[in-house]
C-alpha positions in Angstrom: 0.1 -0.2 -0.1 1.5 3.5 -1.0 1.3 5.7 2.1 0.2 9.6 1.8 2.7 12.2 2.4 2.0 12.9 5.9 1.4 8.7 6.5 4.8 8.1 5.2 6.3 10.9 7.4 5.1 9.4 10.5 6.1 5.9 9.4 9.5 7.4 8.9 9.7 8.8 12.2 8.3 5.8 13.9 11.2 3.5 12.5 13.9 6.0 13.8 12.8 7.8 17.1 13.3 6.0 20.2 11.3 6.5 23.8 13.1 8.7 25.8 14.4 10.9 23.0 14.5 14.5 22.4 12.9 15.6 19.0 11.7 18.7 17.5 8.3 19.8 15.5 9.7 22.7 14.0 6.1 24.2 12.8 3.5 23.1 15.3 0.5 24.3 13.1 -2.6 22.4 14.8 -0.6 20.3 16.8 -0.9 16.9 15.0 2.7 16.2 14.6 3.5 17.6 17.8 1.1 15.1 19.6 2.6 12.1 17.5 6.1 13.0 18.4 4.7 13.5 22.2 3.7 9.7 22.0 6.8 8.5 20.1 9.2 9.6 22.7 6.8 8.7 25.6 6.8 10.5 29.2 10.6 10.1 29.4 11.1 11.9 26.2 10.7 15.5 25.3 9.4 17.5 22.2 10.4 21.0 21.4 7.5 22.7 19.3 7.7 25.9 17.6 5.6 28.2 15.7 5.7 32.0 14.9 1.7 32.1 15.3 0.4 32.4 18.7 -2.7 30.7 17.4 -0.8 27.9 16.4 0.8 27.6 19.8 -2.5 27.7 21.3 -4.1 25.3 18.9 -1.1 22.8 19.8 -1.7 23.5 23.3 -5.2 22.6 23.4 -4.4 19.3 21.3 -1.8 18.1 23.8 -4.4 19.1 26.9 -7.1 16.9 25.2 -4.7 13.8 25.1 -2.9 14.6 28.7 0.5 15.1 26.9 2.8 16.8 29.1 6.4 16.2 27.5 6.3 19.1 25.1 7.9 22.5 25.4 5.8 25.2 23.1 8.0 28.0 21.7 6.4 31.0 20.3 9.3 31.8 18.1 10.9 30.8 14.4 12.4 27.7 14.0 15.4 29.5 13.0 16.2 30.2 16.6 16.1 26.5 17.6 19.7 27.0 19.0 18.2 29.6 21.4 16.1 27.0 23.2 17.6 23.7 22.8 21.1 23.0 24.4 24.1 22.6 22.1 25.0 19.3 23.8 21.3 18.1 23.3 20.9 15.2 20.9 18.2 15.3 18.7 16.5 12.0 17.7 14.4 13.4 14.8 12.3 16.4 13.5 9.6 17.6 11.4 8.8 20.4 9.2 5.5 21.2 7.5 6.1 24.2 5.4 3.8 26.7 4.1 0.9 28.4 6.4 -1.5 27.5 9.1 -4.5 25.8 7.9 -7.5 28.1 8.1 -5.6 30.8 9.0 -3.9 34.2 7.5 -2.3 32.7 4.5 0.1 35.6 4.3 1.9 34.1 7.2 4.3 31.6 5.7 7.5 29.6 6.4 10.3 30.8 4.6 13.3 29.5 2.8 16.0 31.5 5.0 14.7 30.6 8.4 13.7 27.0 7.2 17.2 26.5 5.7 19.0 27.7 9.1 16.8 25.5 11.2 17.4 22.5 9.3 21.5 23.1 9.3 21.0 23.9 13.1 19.2 20.5 13.8 21.6 18.5 11.4 24.4 19.8 13.8 22.6 17.9 16.9 20.9 15.2 14.9 21.9 11.3 16.1 23.4 9.3 13.9 20.7 7.5 12.0 18.3 10.4 12.8 16.1 11.8 10.5 14.5 15.3 9.6 11.3 15.3 8.0 10.5 18.1 5.5 6.7 18.2 4.2 7.0 20.9 1.5 3.7 22.7 0.6 4.6 25.2 -2.4 1.4 25.9 -4.1 0.7 29.3 -2.4 2.7 32.8 -2.9 6.1 32.3 -1.5 6.0 28.5 -1.5 8.1 28.1 -4.9 10.8 30.2 -3.4 11.0 28.4 -0.1 10.8 25.0 -2.1 13.9 26.0 -3.9 15.9 26.9 -1.2 15.0 23.8 0.6 15.9 21.8 -2.3 19.1 23.8 -2.7 20.1 23.0 1.0 19.3 19.2 0.6 21.1 18.6 -2.7 24.3 20.3 -1.1 24.7 18.0 1.7 27.7 15.8 1.7 26.5 12.4 0.8 28.9 10.7 3.0 27.3 12.4 6.0 23.7 12.6 4.8 21.4 10.6 2.6 18.4 12.7 1.3 15.0 10.9 -0.2 12.5 12.6 -2.1 9.0 11.2 -1.9 6.2 12.4 -4.1 3.4 12.0 -6.2 4.2 12.8 -9.9 0.5 12.4 -11.4 -1.2 14.7 -8.8 -2.2 18.5 -9.9 -2.2 21.6 -8.4 1.3 21.5 -6.8 0.9 18.6 -4.4 3.1 18.6 -1.6 6.3 16.4 -1.3 8.6 14.9 1.5 11.9 15.1 1.8 13.7 12.8 4.4 17.4 13.8 5.6 19.1 11.0 7.4 22.3 11.5 9.2 24.5 8.4 8.1 26.1 6.1 10.6 29.8 5.5 10.4 
């Protein structure tokens, strides 16, 4: 069975993230990925959830409360500033980004290539061997194409000896369908 983009993202995360690890949701949105990560790492693990929109932080907080999840630190800040919130000695087990805008919200507030590639760079420095950064690229909105190109450039420029990069997408879908990038830190 072929998995959809988000289903495949969750499958990959489940395959690599272990209970007790520290992980990152770089774009909380409505909290679906934050909740998923919270359950994956369990009560001994921790999730850092970032979003630039107060509404996204509130939506995520409510979702976590509904599911009695307390292992998440929500941060109302850009994912570009991850280094300001996570200690440089912390090993990150995995991360996910859903690029674009908050659904059912102001579509002019979007993720941008410069901040996203900086966040990817910073997470890669702390990512465990075998760990994954999952990036779901929504690019069918104003500004989305520019971010897509920035993220693809960053991913393609990674040293293949250090990282493996996968692109997963559906080539017969119309209207700029999202695609997934998975960046894995290679093991020695």
